[in-house]
C-alpha positions in Angstrom: -69.9 -65.3 -55.3 -69.0 -62.4 -57.2 -66.2 -60.2 -56.6 -67.7 -56.9 -55.6 -68.4 -58.1 -52.7 -67.8 -59.8 -51.3 -64.9 -58.0 -50.8 -64.6 -57.6 -50.2 -66.3 -57.7 -49.9 -64.3 -55.6 -52.3 -67.1 -52.7 -52.7 -66.5 -49.2 -53.9 -69.0 -46.4 -54.1 -69.2 -42.9 -55.1 -69.8 -39.2 -53.5 -71.5 -35.5 -54.0 -68.3 -33.7 -53.2 -65.1 -32.7 -54.7 -61.4 -33.7 -53.0 -61.8 -30.2 -51.0 -65.2 -31.0 -49.5 -66.8 -28.3 -52.1 -70.4 -29.5 -52.7 -71.4 -29.9 -56.5 -74.3 -28.2 -57.9 -76.8 -30.2 -60.4 -75.1 -28.1 -62.9 -71.6 -28.6 -62.4 -69.4 -31.3 -64.9 -69.2 -34.7 -63.5 -66.9 -35.3 -60.7 -63.6 -37.4 -61.6 -64.0 -40.8 -60.9 -60.8 -40.5 -58.7 -62.9 -38.0 -56.5 -65.7 -40.4 -56.5 -63.7 -43.7 -55.2 -61.6 -41.6 -52.7 -65.0 -39.9 -51.4 -66.1 -43.3 -50.6 -63.3 -44.1 -48.4 -64.7 -41.3 -46.4 -68.3 -41.8 -46.3 -67.9 -45.7 -45.4 -65.7 -44.8 -42.3 -62.5 -43.2 -43.4 -58.9 -44.4 -44.2 -58.0 -44.7 -40.6 -61.1 -46.9 -39.8 -60.2 -49.2 -42.7 -56.4 -49.6 -41.6 -57.3 -50.6 -38.1 -58.8 -54.0 -39.5 -56.6 -56.7 -40.0 -59.1 -59.5 -40.1 -63.0 -60.1 -40.7 -65.0 -63.2 -39.9 -68.3 -62.5 -42.1 -71.4 -64.8 -41.3 -74.8 -64.8 -42.9 -76.5 -66.7 -45.8 -76.8 -67.6 -49.2 -80.0 -68.0 -51.3 -81.1 -68.9 -54.3 -85.1 -67.8 -54.1 -85.9 -69.4 -57.8 -84.8 -73.0 -56.5 -86.0 -72.8 -53.2 -82.2 -73.0 -51.8 -80.8 -71.8 -48.9 -77.9 -71.8 -46.6 -75.3 -70.6 -44.2 -72.5 -68.5 -45.5 -69.1 -67.8 -43.4 -66.3 -65.9 -44.9 -62.8 -65.6 -43.5 -60.5 -62.9 -44.5 -57.0 -61.2 -43.4 -54.7 -58.5 -44.2 -52.6 -61.0 -46.5 -55.2 -60.7 -48.8 -56.3 -64.5 -47.9 -59.7 -65.3 -48.0 -61.9 -68.3 -47.5 -65.6 -69.0 -48.1 -68.0 -71.9 -47.3 -71.4 -72.1 -47.7 -73.2 -75.0 -46.8 -76.7 -75.9 -48.0 -78.9 -78.7 -46.5 -79.2 -81.8 -49.1 -76.5 -80.4 -51.3 -73.3 -80.2 -49.3 -70.4 -77.7 -48.7 -69.3 -75.3 -51.3 -66.0 -73.9 -50.8 -63.8 -71.0 -52.1 -60.1 -69.6 -51.2 -57.6 -67.5 -52.4 -54.1 -68.1 -50.8 -50.6 -67.3 -51.5 -51.8 -66.3 -55.1 -53.8 -69.6 -55.6 -57.2 -69.2 -56.3 -59.4 -72.3 -56.0 -63.1 -73.4 -55.6 -64.6 -77.0 -54.9 -68.2 -78.2 -54.7 -70.0 -81.7 -54.8 -71.3 -80.7 -58.1 -67.8 -79.6 -59.8 -65.4 -81.2 -57.5 -62.2 -79.7 -56.8 -60.8 -76.9 -59.5 -57.8 -74.5 -59.5 -58.6 -71.1 -61.3 -56.3 -69.5 -63.8 -56.1 -66.7 -66.4 -58.5 -64.1 -66.2 -61.1 -66.1 -63.6 -57.8 -66.3 -61.6 -57.1 -62.4 -61.6 -60.7 -61.6 -61.1 -60.6 -64.0 -57.6 -57.6 -62.6 -56.4 -58.7 -59.1 -57.1 -61.6 -59.7 -55.2 -59.6 -60.9 -52.3 -57.7 -58.1 -51.9 -58.2 -57.1 -48.0 -59.9 -53.3 -47.7 -60.0 -53.5 -51.5 -61.7 -50.3 -51.5 -58.7 -48.2 -49.8 -56.3 -50.0 -52.3 -58.4 -49.1 -55.9 -55.3 -47.9 -57.5 -53.8 -51.0 -57.3 -56.5 -52.7 -58.7 -57.7 -50.4 -61.7 -55.2 -49.2 -64.6 -58.1 -46.6 -65.6 -61.6 -45.3 -63.9 -63.7 -42.9 -65.7 -67.1 -41.0 -64.9 -69.0 -41.9 -68.0 -72.5 -40.1 -67.2 -75.1 -40.5 -64.8 -78.3 -42.8 -64.6 -80.6 -43.9 -62.2 -81.0 -47.1 -60.0 -84.1 -47.7 -58.2 -85.3 -44.0 -58.8 -82.3 -42.7 -57.4 -79.6 -40.6 -59.3 -76.4 -41.9 -59.4 -73.1 -41.1 -61.2 -71.9 -44.0 -63.7 -68.0 -44.9 -63.7 -66.1 -47.4 -65.4 -63.4 -48.9 -63.9 -60.8 -51.1 -66.0 -59.0 -53.9 -64.2 -55.3 -53.6 -64.2 -52.7 -56.7 -63.8 -54.2 -60.0 -65.0 -57.1 -58.3 -67.2 -60.7 -58.9 -67.3 -63.4 -57.0 -68.3 -64.0 -53.1 -67.3 -66.8 -52.8 -64.4 -69.3 -50.4 -64.7 -70.5 -49.1 -61.4 -73.5 -46.8 -60.1 -72.6 -44.4 -56.9 -75.5 -42.4 -55.4 -75.7 -38.7 -55.7 -77.5 -38.2 -52.6 -75.4 -40.7 -50.3 -72.3 -41.7 -52.3 -72.5 -45.3 -51.8 -72.4 -47.7 -54.3 -75.9 -49.1 -55.8 -75.4 -51.4 -58.7 -72.4 -53.1 -60.3 -72.4 -55.0 -64.0 -69.5 -56.7 -65.6 -68.8 -59.5 -67.5 -66.8 -62.4 -65.5 -64.9 -65.2 -66.7 -66.2 -68.8 -65.4 -66.1 -72.2 -66.6 -69.2 -71.2 -68.9 -67.2 -68.7 -70.5 -67.7 -65.2 -70.3 -70.9 -64.4 -68.4 -72.4 -60.7 -67.9 -73.3 -60.5 -64.5 -74.9 -57.7 -62.0 -75.1 -56.9 -58.7 -77.5 -54.6 -56.6 -75.9 -53.7 -53.6 -78.2 -52.1 -50.2 -78.7 -52.0 -46.7 -75.4 -50.7 -45.7 -74.5 -51.4 -42.0 -71.6 -50.4 -39.7 -69.8 -53.4 -38.9 -66.6 -52.5 -37.1 -66.2 -48.8 -37.8 -66.6 -49.5 -41.6 -70.3 -48.9 -43.2 -70.7 -52.5 -45.5 -73.6 -53.7 -47.6 -75.7 -56.3 -45.6 -77.4 -57.4 -48.9 -76.3 -58.3 -52.1 -78.5 -59.4 -54.8 -76.6 -60.7 -57.9 -77.8 -62.2 -61.3 -75.5 -64.3 -63.6 -76.2 -67.0 -66.3 -79.8 -66.9 -65.6 -79.5 -66.9 -62.2 -80.5 -65.0 -59.2 -79.0 -65.2 -55.8 -78.8 -63.0 -52.5 -75.9 -63.1 -50.1 -77.4 -61.6 -47.0 -74.4 -60.7 -44.0 -75.7 -60.9 -40.2 -72.5 -60.2 -38.7 -68.7 -59.2 -39.3 -66.2 -59.7 -36.7 -63.3 -57.5 -37.1 -59.8 -58.3 -36.1 -60.6 -61.7 -35.0 -57.9 -64.3 -34.8 -58.1 -66.6 -37.6 -56.0 -69.8 -37.5 -53.6 -70.0 -40.0 -54.8 -73.8 -41.0 -58.5 -71.8 -41.9 -56.3 -70.8 -45.5 -54.5 -74.0 -46.0 -55.3 -75.2 -49.6 -57.3 -78.5 -49.1 -55.5 -81.6 -50.3 -57.7 -82.3 -53.4 -56.9 -78.8 -54.6 -53.3 -78.8 -53.9 -52.8 -82.1 -55.9 -53.8 -80.1 -58.9 -51.6 -77.5 -58.2 -48.7 -79.8 -57.8 -49.4 -81.6 -61.3 -46.2 -81.1 -63.7 -46.9 -79.4 -66.9 -47.8 -81.8 -70.0 -44.7 -82.4 -72.3 -44.8 -81.5 -75.8 -45.1 -84.1 -78.4 -42.2 -85.1 -79.8 -42.2 -84.5 -83.8 
């Protein structure tokens, strides 16, 4: 699952107006990226609505259409930036991913348990930041509006966001001039396969607990296309602390001592 999600699912979008609410004309200069990102918070519910949220439990489905694979998905997240996602696919098994206390991990029947490190870890931790859209200044060292483009025949502002701590490739996001919502995101992500170009089409925004959230994200990466559909988001649910507990087989990997240098 890629970051601009999910998170959150971590999704930020654009705007049509300047900070003071003055409408832009078609012949005006491009709005600053800072204006676009701040206005997104307003068009999706406003700062106060975000700040009322302390946890989320999202349920939906994960689908790989080309392979005829579909499974149930549940994602838990809280204001301590803990997250846990589980996808259960009949005939394949359970795929899990989590971020807890600065540890990013995943496990599946195909790959077993693994702990993420380096850029891959930084990308995962950025994606798990609760209410990430509200704190974009913490996540990106630089943001810049670089032009305009059409996404599904809708005019958009094109904004490039350069990650801050931990590194990672810049993200290029496309924000609707008409609605101020994110419609598409492109980046290169770090994975077990190395650097992989990835893109996500974001749509079907719905009001979940006072904040507009995309209910459908179609992602393409490494020659595969998959869709995440969100059916429900329960806000401020009490989530048991053990839901974010690092599994024993993952914890065993984090407890391994560093390899000793070879004596010369």
